[in-house]
Structures are given as C-alpha cells and as structure tokens.
CHARMM-style PDB file with segment names, atoms N, HN, CA, C and O in Angstrom:
ATOM      1  N   MET     1     116.988 113.858 134.167  1.00  0.00      PROA
ATOM      2  CA  MET     1     116.647 113.393 132.831  1.00  0.00      PROA
ATOM      3  C   MET     1     117.921 113.004 132.091  1.00  0.00      PROA
ATOM      4  O   MET     1     118.906 113.743 132.106  1.00  0.00      PROA
ATOM      5  N   ALA     2     117.897 111.868 131.459  1.00  0.00      PROA
ATOM      6  HN  ALA     2     117.097 111.269 131.447  1.00  0.00      PROA
ATOM      7  CA  ALA     2     119.067 111.378 130.738  1.00  0.00      PROA
ATOM      8  C   ALA     2     119.239 112.148 129.428  1.00  0.00      PROA
ATOM      9  O   ALA     2     118.280 112.679 128.868  1.00  0.00      PROA
ATOM     10  N   LYS     3     120.474 112.193 128.962  1.00  0.00      PROA
ATOM     11  HN  LYS     3     121.253 111.762 129.417  1.00  0.00      PROA
ATOM     12  CA  LYS     3     120.746 112.828 127.683  1.00  0.00      PROA
ATOM     13  C   LYS     3     120.108 112.012 126.566  1.00  0.00      PROA
ATOM     14  O   LYS     3     119.901 110.805 126.689  1.00  0.00      PROA
ATOM     15  N   GLN     4     119.809 112.697 125.490  1.00  0.00      PROA
ATOM     16  HN  GLN     4     119.977 113.677 125.390  1.00  0.00      PROA
ATOM     17  CA  GLN     4     119.278 112.021 124.320  1.00  0.00      PROA
ATOM     18  C   GLN     4     120.222 112.245 123.151  1.00  0.00      PROA
ATOM     19  O   GLN     4     120.865 113.290 123.050  1.00  0.00      PROA
ATOM     20  N   VAL     5     120.301 111.261 122.274  1.00  0.00      PROA
ATOM     21  HN  VAL     5     119.779 110.412 122.356  1.00  0.00      PROA
ATOM     22  CA  VAL     5     121.130 111.367 121.087  1.00  0.00      PROA
ATOM     23  C   VAL     5     120.297 111.042 119.856  1.00  0.00      PROA
ATOM     24  O   VAL     5     119.402 110.197 119.894  1.00  0.00      PROA
ATOM     25  N   LYS     6     120.611 111.731 118.765  1.00  0.00      PROA
ATOM     26  HN  LYS     6     121.338 112.417 118.734  1.00  0.00      PROA
ATOM     27  CA  LYS     6     119.966 111.463 117.485  1.00  0.00      PROA
ATOM     28  C   LYS     6     120.938 110.627 116.663  1.00  0.00      PROA
ATOM     29  O   LYS     6     122.076 111.035 116.430  1.00  0.00      PROA
ATOM     30  N   ILE     7     120.489 109.464 116.230  1.00  0.00      PROA
ATOM     31  HN  ILE     7     119.565 109.132 116.420  1.00  0.00      PROA
ATOM     32  CA  ILE     7     121.331 108.539 115.482  1.00  0.00      PROA
ATOM     33  C   ILE     7     120.780 108.453 114.066  1.00  0.00      PROA
ATOM     34  O   ILE     7     119.591 108.203 113.867  1.00  0.00      PROA
ATOM     35  N   THR     8     121.663 108.664 113.074  1.00  0.00      PROA
ATOM     36  HN  THR     8     122.628 108.867 113.235  1.00  0.00      PROA
ATOM     37  CA  THR     8     121.268 108.649 111.670  1.00  0.00      PROA
ATOM     38  C   THR     8     122.092 107.612 110.926  1.00  0.00      PROA
ATOM     39  O   THR     8     123.314 107.575 111.070  1.00  0.00      PROA
ATOM     40  N   LEU     9     121.442 106.770 110.137  1.00  0.00      PROA
ATOM     41  HN  LEU     9     120.450 106.800 110.020  1.00  0.00      PROA
ATOM     42  CA  LEU     9     122.130 105.773 109.323  1.00  0.00      PROA
ATOM     43  C   LEU     9     122.651 106.454 108.059  1.00  0.00      PROA
ATOM     44  O   LEU     9     121.860 106.911 107.234  1.00  0.00      PROA
ATOM     45  N   ILE    10     123.979 106.525 107.901  1.00  0.00      PROA
ATOM     46  HN  ILE    10     124.621 106.154 108.572  1.00  0.00      PROA
ATOM     47  CA  ILE    10     124.557 107.244 106.767  1.00  0.00      PROA
ATOM     48  C   ILE    10     125.197 106.324 105.741  1.00  0.00      PROA
ATOM     49  O   ILE    10     125.491 106.761 104.628  1.00  0.00      PROA
ATOM     50  N   LYS    11     125.421 105.049 106.088  1.00  0.00      PROA
ATOM     51  HN  LYS    11     125.182 104.694 106.992  1.00  0.00      PROA
ATOM     52  CA  LYS    11     125.961 104.083 105.132  1.00  0.00      PROA
ATOM     53  C   LYS    11     125.082 102.846 105.139  1.00  0.00      PROA
ATOM     54  O   LYS    11     124.485 102.496 106.157  1.00  0.00      PROA
ATOM     55  N   SER    12     125.011 102.197 104.001  1.00  0.00      PROA
ATOM     56  HN  SER    12     125.495 102.482 103.174  1.00  0.00      PROA
ATOM     57  CA  SER    12     124.169 101.017 103.854  1.00  0.00      PROA
ATOM     58  C   SER    12     124.719  99.829 104.637  1.00  0.00      PROA
ATOM     59  O   SER    12     125.924  99.727 104.869  1.00  0.00      PROA
ATOM     60  N   THR    13     123.831  98.943 105.036  1.00  0.00      PROA
ATOM     61  HN  THR    13     122.852  99.026 104.848  1.00  0.00      PROA
ATOM     62  CA  THR    13     124.235  97.735 105.739  1.00  0.00      PROA
ATOM     63  C   THR    13     124.489  96.576 104.773  1.00  0.00      PROA
ATOM     64  O   THR    13     124.810  95.470 105.208  1.00  0.00      PROA
ATOM     65  N   ILE    14     124.349  96.820 103.465  1.00  0.00      PROA
ATOM     66  HN  ILE    14     124.089  97.719 103.111  1.00  0.00      PROA
ATOM     67  CA  ILE    14     124.603  95.771 102.479  1.00  0.00      PROA
ATOM     68  C   ILE    14     126.072  95.366 102.562  1.00  0.00      PROA
ATOM     69  O   ILE    14     126.960  96.218 102.541  1.00  0.00      PROA
ATOM     70  N   GLY    15     126.316  94.081 102.656  1.00  0.00      PROA
ATOM     71  HN  GLY    15     125.594  93.390 102.673  1.00  0.00      PROA
ATOM     72  CA  GLY    15     127.679  93.574 102.719  1.00  0.00      PROA
ATOM     73  C   GLY    15     128.252  93.505 104.123  1.00  0.00      PROA
ATOM     74  O   GLY    15     129.367  93.018 104.310  1.00  0.00      PROA
ATOM     75  N   GLN    16     127.510  93.983 105.111  1.00  0.00      PROA
ATOM     76  HN  GLN    16     126.604  94.379 104.959  1.00  0.00      PROA
ATOM     77  CA  GLN    16     127.964  93.926 106.502  1.00  0.00      PROA
ATOM     78  C   GLN    16     127.644  92.560 107.087  1.00  0.00      PROA
ATOM     79  O   GLN    16     126.782  91.838 106.587  1.00  0.00      PROA
ATOM     80  N   LYS    17     128.354  92.221 108.153  1.00  0.00      PROA
ATOM     81  HN  LYS    17     129.055  92.807 108.560  1.00  0.00      PROA
ATOM     82  CA  LYS    17     128.097  90.953 108.831  1.00  0.00      PROA
ATOM     83  C   LYS    17     126.720  91.010 109.490  1.00  0.00      PROA
ATOM     84  O   LYS    17     126.264  92.082 109.888  1.00  0.00      PROA
ATOM     85  N   PRO    18     126.063  89.865 109.605  1.00  0.00      PROA
ATOM     86  CA  PRO    18     124.706  89.833 110.172  1.00  0.00      PROA
ATOM     87  C   PRO    18     124.596  90.458 111.564  1.00  0.00      PROA
ATOM     88  O   PRO    18     123.561  91.038 111.893  1.00  0.00      PROA
ATOM     89  N   ALA    19     125.617  90.353 112.367  1.00  0.00      PROA
ATOM     90  HN  ALA    19     126.457  89.882 112.100  1.00  0.00      PROA
ATOM     91  CA  ALA    19     125.573  90.951 113.704  1.00  0.00      PROA
ATOM     92  C   ALA    19     125.499  92.472 113.628  1.00  0.00      PROA
ATOM     93  O   ALA    19     124.803  93.094 114.430  1.00  0.00      PROA
ATOM     94  N   LYS    20     126.202  93.076 112.682  1.00  0.00      PROA
ATOM     95  HN  LYS    20     126.767  92.570 112.031  1.00  0.00      PROA
ATOM     96  CA  LYS    20     126.171  94.534 112.513  1.00  0.00      PROA
ATOM     97  C   LYS    20     124.805  94.980 112.005  1.00  0.00      PROA
ATOM     98  O   LYS    20     124.274  95.999 112.447  1.00  0.00      PROA
ATOM     99  N   VAL    21     124.241  94.215 111.075  1.00  0.00      PROA
ATOM    100  HN  VAL    21     124.672  93.388 110.715  1.00  0.00      PROA
ATOM    101  CA  VAL    21     122.910  94.525 110.543  1.00  0.00      PROA
ATOM    102  C   VAL    21     121.884  94.450 111.668  1.00  0.00      PROA
ATOM    103  O   VAL    21     121.007  95.308 111.767  1.00  0.00      PROA
ATOM    104  N   ALA    22     121.989  93.438 112.508  1.00  0.00      PROA
ATOM    105  HN  ALA    22     122.702  92.742 112.428  1.00  0.00      PROA
ATOM    106  CA  ALA    22     121.062  93.282 113.626  1.00  0.00      PROA
ATOM    107  C   ALA    22     121.204  94.431 114.624  1.00  0.00      PROA
ATOM    108  O   ALA    22     120.209  94.881 115.193  1.00  0.00      PROA
ATOM    109  N   THR    23     122.415  94.904 114.840  1.00  0.00      PROA
ATOM    110  HN  THR    23     123.224  94.539 114.378  1.00  0.00      PROA
ATOM    111  CA  THR    23     122.640  96.030 115.750  1.00  0.00      PROA
ATOM    112  C   THR    23     121.975  97.292 115.215  1.00  0.00      PROA
ATOM    113  O   THR    23     121.332  98.024 115.968  1.00  0.00      PROA
ATOM    114  N   VAL    24     122.126  97.548 113.925  1.00  0.00      PROA
ATOM    115  HN  VAL    24     122.648  96.954 113.314  1.00  0.00      PROA
ATOM    116  CA  VAL    24     121.496  98.720 113.304  1.00  0.00      PROA
ATOM    117  C   VAL    24     119.980  98.635 113.435  1.00  0.00      PROA
ATOM    118  O   VAL    24     119.326  99.630 113.749  1.00  0.00      PROA
ATOM    119  N   ARG    25     119.419  97.452 113.197  1.00  0.00      PROA
ATOM    120  HN  ARG    25     119.950  96.644 112.943  1.00  0.00      PROA
ATOM    121  CA  ARG    25     117.969  97.275 113.299  1.00  0.00      PROA
ATOM    122  C   ARG    25     117.484  97.446 114.736  1.00  0.00      PROA
ATOM    123  O   ARG    25     116.403  97.985 114.969  1.00  0.00      PROA
ATOM    124  N   SER    26     118.285  96.987 115.698  1.00  0.00      PROA
ATOM    125  HN  SER    26     119.164  96.549 115.508  1.00  0.00      PROA
ATOM    126  CA  SER    26     117.871  97.107 117.098  1.00  0.00      PROA
ATOM    127  C   SER    26     117.944  98.548 117.593  1.00  0.00      PROA
ATOM    128  O   SER    26     117.281  98.907 118.566  1.00  0.00      PROA
ATOM    129  N   LEU    27     118.756  99.379 116.920  1.00  0.00      PROA
ATOM    130  HN  LEU    27     119.294  99.087 116.130  1.00  0.00      PROA
ATOM    131  CA  LEU    27     118.764 100.806 117.233  1.00  0.00      PROA
ATOM    132  C   LEU    27     117.503 101.493 116.716  1.00  0.00      PROA
ATOM    133  O   LEU    27     117.201 102.614 117.122  1.00  0.00      PROA
ATOM    134  N   GLY    28     116.768 100.834 115.826  1.00  0.00      PROA
ATOM    135  HN  GLY    28     117.014  99.923 115.496  1.00  0.00      PROA
ATOM    136  CA  GLY    28     115.538 101.395 115.284  1.00  0.00      PROA
ATOM    137  C   GLY    28     115.705 101.988 113.906  1.00  0.00      PROA
ATOM    138  O   GLY    28     114.825 102.703 113.427  1.00  0.00      PROA
ATOM    139  N   LEU    29     116.826 101.702 113.260  1.00  0.00      PROA
ATOM    140  HN  LEU    29     117.541 101.122 113.650  1.00  0.00      PROA
ATOM    141  CA  LEU    29     117.108 102.260 111.935  1.00  0.00      PROA
ATOM    142  C   LEU    29     116.800 101.218 110.871  1.00  0.00      PROA
ATOM    143  O   LEU    29     117.214 100.064 110.978  1.00  0.00      PROA
ATOM    144  N   LYS    30     116.062 101.642 109.831  1.00  0.00      PROA
ATOM    145  HN  LYS    30     115.725 102.580 109.744  1.00  0.00      PROA
ATOM    146  CA  LYS    30     115.689 100.709 108.779  1.00  0.00      PROA
ATOM    147  C   LYS    30     116.268 101.120 107.437  1.00  0.00      PROA
ATOM    148  O   LYS    30     116.934 100.322 106.777  1.00  0.00      PROA
ATOM    149  N   LYS    31     116.023 102.345 107.032  1.00  0.00      PROA
ATOM    150  HN  LYS    31     115.482 102.993 107.568  1.00  0.00      PROA
ATOM    151  CA  LYS    31     116.447 102.803 105.715  1.00  0.00      PROA
ATOM    152  C   LYS    31     117.608 103.777 105.831  1.00  0.00      PROA
ATOM    153  O   LYS    31     117.847 104.349 106.894  1.00  0.00      PROA
ATOM    154  N   LEU    32     118.316 103.957 104.745  1.00  0.00      PROA
ATOM    155  HN  LEU    32     118.122 103.492 103.882  1.00  0.00      PROA
ATOM    156  CA  LEU    32     119.399 104.914 104.667  1.00  0.00      PROA
ATOM    157  C   LEU    32     118.859 106.313 104.959  1.00  0.00      PROA
ATOM    158  O   LEU    32     117.775 106.665 104.495  1.00  0.00      PROA
ATOM    159  N   ASN    33     119.592 107.101 105.711  1.00  0.00      PROA
ATOM    160  HN  ASN    33     120.473 106.815 106.088  1.00  0.00      PROA
ATOM    161  CA  ASN    33     119.242 108.461 106.121  1.00  0.00      PROA
ATOM    162  C   ASN    33     118.062 108.519 107.088  1.00  0.00      PROA
ATOM    163  O   ASN    33     117.532 109.602 107.339  1.00  0.00      PROA
ATOM    164  N   SER    34     117.642 107.388 107.632  1.00  0.00      PROA
ATOM    165  HN  SER    34     118.073 106.509 107.428  1.00  0.00      PROA
ATOM    166  CA  SER    34     116.608 107.425 108.663  1.00  0.00      PROA
ATOM    167  C   SER    34     117.256 107.797 109.994  1.00  0.00      PROA
ATOM    168  O   SER    34     118.418 107.471 110.238  1.00  0.00      PROA
ATOM    169  N   SER    35     116.509 108.472 110.842  1.00  0.00      PROA
ATOM    170  HN  SER    35     115.565 108.736 110.644  1.00  0.00      PROA
ATOM    171  CA  SER    35     117.019 108.927 112.132  1.00  0.00      PROA
ATOM    172  C   SER    35     116.102 108.475 113.248  1.00  0.00      PROA
ATOM    173  O   SER    35     114.909 108.250 113.044  1.00  0.00      PROA
ATOM    174  N   VAL    36     116.678 108.347 114.429  1.00  0.00      PROA
ATOM    175  HN  VAL    36     117.648 108.530 114.595  1.00  0.00      PROA
ATOM    176  CA  VAL    36     115.926 107.972 115.610  1.00  0.00      PROA
ATOM    177  C   VAL    36     116.569 108.666 116.806  1.00  0.00      PROA
ATOM    178  O   VAL    36     117.783 108.862 116.844  1.00  0.00      PROA
ATOM    179  N   VAL    37     115.738 109.037 117.785  1.00  0.00      PROA
ATOM    180  HN  VAL    37     114.751 108.879 117.754  1.00  0.00      PROA
ATOM    181  CA  VAL    37     116.238 109.655 119.015  1.00  0.00      PROA
ATOM    182  C   VAL    37     116.159 108.610 120.116  1.00  0.00      PROA
ATOM    183  O   VAL    37     115.102 108.026 120.354  1.00  0.00      PROA
ATOM    184  N   GLN    38     117.277 108.376 120.785  1.00  0.00      PROA
ATOM    185  HN  GLN    38     118.136 108.850 120.592  1.00  0.00      PROA
ATOM    186  CA  GLN    38     117.353 107.378 121.848  1.00  0.00      PROA
ATOM    187  C   GLN    38     117.925 108.017 123.108  1.00  0.00      PROA
ATOM    188  O   GLN    38     118.666 108.998 123.039  1.00  0.00      PROA
ATOM    189  N   GLU    39     117.573 107.451 124.255  1.00  0.00      PROA
ATOM    190  HN  GLU    39     116.971 106.654 124.311  1.00  0.00      PROA
ATOM    191  CA  GLU    39     118.200 107.849 125.520  1.00  0.00      PROA
ATOM    192  C   GLU    39     119.638 107.342 125.504  1.00  0.00      PROA
ATOM    193  O   GLU    39     119.906 106.228 125.054  1.00  0.00      PROA
ATOM    194  N   GLU    40     120.559 108.163 125.997  1.00  0.00      PROA
ATOM    195  HN  GLU    40     120.341 109.068 126.362  1.00  0.00      PROA
ATOM    196  CA  GLU    40     121.963 107.748 126.014  1.00  0.00      PROA
ATOM    197  C   GLU    40     122.239 106.952 127.287  1.00  0.00      PROA
ATOM    198  O   GLU    40     122.253 107.503 128.387  1.00  0.00      PROA
ATOM    199  N   ASN    41     122.456 105.657 127.120  1.00  0.00      PROA
ATOM    200  HN  ASN    41     122.445 105.209 126.226  1.00  0.00      PROA
ATOM    201  CA  ASN    41     122.833 104.797 128.244  1.00  0.00      PROA
ATOM    202  C   ASN    41     123.940 103.869 127.766  1.00  0.00      PROA
ATOM    203  O   ASN    41     124.350 103.933 126.607  1.00  0.00      PROA
ATOM    204  N   ASP    42     124.420 103.013 128.647  1.00  0.00      PROA
ATOM    205  HN  ASP    42     124.087 102.961 129.589  1.00  0.00      PROA
ATOM    206  CA  ASP    42     125.562 102.165 128.306  1.00  0.00      PROA
ATOM    207  C   ASP    42     125.259 101.215 127.151  1.00  0.00      PROA
ATOM    208  O   ASP    42     126.123 100.974 126.308  1.00  0.00      PROA
ATOM    209  N   ALA    43     124.058 100.681 127.104  1.00  0.00      PROA
ATOM    210  HN  ALA    43     123.357 100.877 127.789  1.00  0.00      PROA
ATOM    211  CA  ALA    43     123.696  99.752 126.036  1.00  0.00      PROA
ATOM    212  C   ALA    43     123.705 100.450 124.678  1.00  0.00      PROA
ATOM    213  O   ALA    43     124.243  99.919 123.707  1.00  0.00      PROA
ATOM    214  N   ILE    44     123.113 101.632 124.614  1.00  0.00      PROA
ATOM    215  HN  ILE    44     122.676 102.063 125.403  1.00  0.00      PROA
ATOM    216  CA  ILE    44     123.063 102.388 123.361  1.00  0.00      PROA
ATOM    217  C   ILE    44     124.472 102.815 122.948  1.00  0.00      PROA
ATOM    218  O   ILE    44     124.814 102.753 121.767  1.00  0.00      PROA
ATOM    219  N   LYS    45     125.292 103.249 123.911  1.00  0.00      PROA
ATOM    220  HN  LYS    45     125.014 103.300 124.870  1.00  0.00      PROA
ATOM    221  CA  LYS    45     126.679 103.638 123.599  1.00  0.00      PROA
ATOM    222  C   LYS    45     127.453 102.475 123.002  1.00  0.00      PROA
ATOM    223  O   LYS    45     128.230 102.659 122.065  1.00  0.00      PROA
ATOM    224  N   GLY    46     127.246 101.277 123.540  1.00  0.00      PROA
ATOM    225  HN  GLY    46     126.615 101.128 124.301  1.00  0.00      PROA
ATOM    226  CA  GLY    46     127.927 100.095 123.017  1.00  0.00      PROA
ATOM    227  C   GLY    46     127.489  99.767 121.604  1.00  0.00      PROA
ATOM    228  O   GLY    46     128.315  99.418 120.761  1.00  0.00      PROA
ATOM    229  N   MET    47     126.183  99.877 121.337  1.00  0.00      PROA
ATOM    230  HN  MET    47     125.513 100.160 122.023  1.00  0.00      PROA
ATOM    231  CA  MET    47     125.682  99.614 119.991  1.00  0.00      PROA
ATOM    232  C   MET    47     126.219 100.630 119.003  1.00  0.00      PROA
ATOM    233  O   MET    47     126.586 100.277 117.882  1.00  0.00      PROA
ATOM    234  N   ILE    48     126.267 101.901 119.414  1.00  0.00      PROA
ATOM    235  HN  ILE    48     125.969 102.187 120.325  1.00  0.00      PROA
ATOM    236  CA  ILE    48     126.795 102.952 118.544  1.00  0.00      PROA
ATOM    237  C   ILE    48     128.268 102.695 118.243  1.00  0.00      PROA
ATOM    238  O   ILE    48     128.701 102.863 117.103  1.00  0.00      PROA
ATOM    239  N   ALA    49     129.034 102.293 119.239  1.00  0.00      PROA
ATOM    240  HN  ALA    49     128.681 102.157 120.165  1.00  0.00      PROA
ATOM    241  CA  ALA    49     130.459 102.009 119.041  1.00  0.00      PROA
ATOM    242  C   ALA    49     130.661 100.856 118.069  1.00  0.00      PROA
ATOM    243  O   ALA    49     131.608 100.860 117.283  1.00  0.00      PROA
ATOM    244  N   THR    50     129.773  99.870 118.121  1.00  0.00      PROA
ATOM    245  HN  THR    50     129.003  99.867 118.759  1.00  0.00      PROA
ATOM    246  CA  THR    50     129.880  98.707 117.235  1.00  0.00      PROA
ATOM    247  C   THR    50     129.661  99.079 115.774  1.00  0.00      PROA
ATOM    248  O   THR    50     130.326  98.537 114.892  1.00  0.00      PROA
ATOM    249  N   VAL    51     128.746  99.988 115.513  1.00  0.00      PROA
ATOM    250  HN  VAL    51     128.206 100.429 116.230  1.00  0.00      PROA
ATOM    251  CA  VAL    51     128.421 100.361 114.127  1.00  0.00      PROA
ATOM    252  C   VAL    51     128.769 101.824 113.854  1.00  0.00      PROA
ATOM    253  O   VAL    51     128.089 102.485 113.069  1.00  0.00      PROA
ATOM    254  N   SER    52     129.810 102.326 114.488  1.00  0.00      PROA
ATOM    255  HN  SER    52     130.362 101.789 115.125  1.00  0.00      PROA
ATOM    256  CA  SER    52     130.167 103.741 114.360  1.00  0.00      PROA
ATOM    257  C   SER    52     130.518 104.145 112.931  1.00  0.00      PROA
ATOM    258  O   SER    52     130.379 105.314 112.572  1.00  0.00      PROA
ATOM    259  N   HSD    53     130.972 103.195 112.107  1.00  0.00      PROA
ATOM    260  HN  HSD    53     131.085 102.245 112.399  1.00  0.00      PROA
ATOM    261  CA  HSD    53     131.317 103.487 110.726  1.00  0.00      PROA
ATOM    262  C   HSD    53     130.081 103.597 109.837  1.00  0.00      PROA
ATOM    263  O   HSD    53     130.196 103.995 108.678  1.00  0.00      PROA
ATOM    264  N   LEU    54     128.910 103.256 110.350  1.00  0.00      PROA
ATOM    265  HN  LEU    54     128.816 102.932 111.292  1.00  0.00      PROA
ATOM    266  CA  LEU    54     127.669 103.289 109.574  1.00  0.00      PROA
ATOM    267  C   LEU    54     126.728 104.411 109.992  1.00  0.00      PROA
ATOM    268  O   LEU    54     125.813 104.760 109.245  1.00  0.00      PROA
ATOM    269  N   VAL    55     126.941 104.982 111.179  1.00  0.00      PROA
ATOM    270  HN  VAL    55     127.684 104.699 111.785  1.00  0.00      PROA
ATOM    271  CA  VAL    55     125.985 105.955 111.721  1.00  0.00      PROA
ATOM    272  C   VAL    55     126.662 107.284 112.062  1.00  0.00      PROA
ATOM    273  O   VAL    55     127.880 107.376 112.216  1.00  0.00      PROA
ATOM    274  N   LYS    56     125.812 108.306 112.170  1.00  0.00      PROA
ATOM    275  HN  LYS    56     124.823 108.231 112.045  1.00  0.00      PROA
ATOM    276  CA  LYS    56     126.241 109.615 112.644  1.00  0.00      PROA
ATOM    277  C   LYS    56     125.448 109.905 113.904  1.00  0.00      PROA
ATOM    278  O   LYS    56     124.242 109.662 113.949  1.00  0.00      PROA
ATOM    279  N   VAL    57     126.120 110.429 114.938  1.00  0.00      PROA
ATOM    280  HN  VAL    57     127.099 110.627 114.902  1.00  0.00      PROA
ATOM    281  CA  VAL    57     125.477 110.662 116.225  1.00  0.00      PROA
ATOM    282  C   VAL    57     125.552 112.146 116.577  1.00  0.00      PROA
ATOM    283  O   VAL    57     126.610 112.766 116.468  1.00  0.00      PROA
ATOM    284  N   GLU    58     124.420 112.708 116.998  1.00  0.00      PROA
ATOM    285  HN  GLU    58     123.561 112.204 117.086  1.00  0.00      PROA
ATOM    286  CA  GLU    58     124.357 114.101 117.436  1.00  0.00      PROA
ATOM    287  C   GLU    58     123.625 114.173 118.762  1.00  0.00      PROA
ATOM    288  O   GLU    58     122.718 113.381 119.018  1.00  0.00      PROA
ATOM    289  N   GLU    59     124.011 115.113 119.602  1.00  0.00      PROA
ATOM    290  HN  GLU    59     124.748 115.756 119.394  1.00  0.00      PROA
ATOM    291  CA  GLU    59     123.296 115.329 120.858  1.00  0.00      PROA
ATOM    292  C   GLU    59     122.035 116.131 120.601  1.00  0.00      PROA
ATOM    293  O   GLU    59     122.031 117.048 119.780  1.00  0.00      PROA
ATOM    294  N   VAL    60     120.967 115.783 121.303  1.00  0.00      PROA
ATOM    295  HN  VAL    60     120.971 115.038 121.969  1.00  0.00      PROA
ATOM    296  CA  VAL    60     119.701 116.513 121.206  1.00  0.00      PROA
ATOM    297  C   VAL    60     119.590 117.379 122.438  1.00  0.00      PROA
ATOM    298  O   VAL    60     119.792 116.905 123.556  1.00  0.00      PROA
ATOM    299  N   LYS    61     119.270 118.644 122.244  1.00  0.00      PROA
ATOM    300  HN  LYS    61     119.105 119.030 121.336  1.00  0.00      PROA
ATOM    301  CA  LYS    61     119.156 119.563 123.389  1.00  0.00      PROA
ATOM    302  C   LYS    61     117.758 119.596 123.924  1.00  0.00      PROA
ATOM    303  OT1 LYS    61     117.482 120.314 124.885  1.00  0.00      PROA
TER     304      LYS     61
END
C-alpha cells in the first residue's frame, strides 16, 4: 500500500500565476484551509513541490 499524505491549502492563490492556481486545483483544493488526502507518488510530489509555499503537507498513518 502506498503512503498517503494530507495536503492543506494555507495561503490564498490570489495573485499567483495561473499555472500555480491550476496546480492547486488539480490537487483537489478549492478553498483556504481545505484539506485532501492523496496517494504519495511522483506526480503528487512534483505538484506539492511546485506550490510548497501555499500548502502544508502531513503524513497520514
């Protein structure tokens, strides 16, 4: 079973470039302080790295 991570949007996407906004939306985050649990794979890691200044990541046990 793959690891899972909880991703929380902690900063607004207002004023960000459209590519960053699209990355946040593709992670499944819509509103500030919304959270989503995703499987940790290379694609998700890359998206998290791209918007690391906007999100908080925690491991789910």
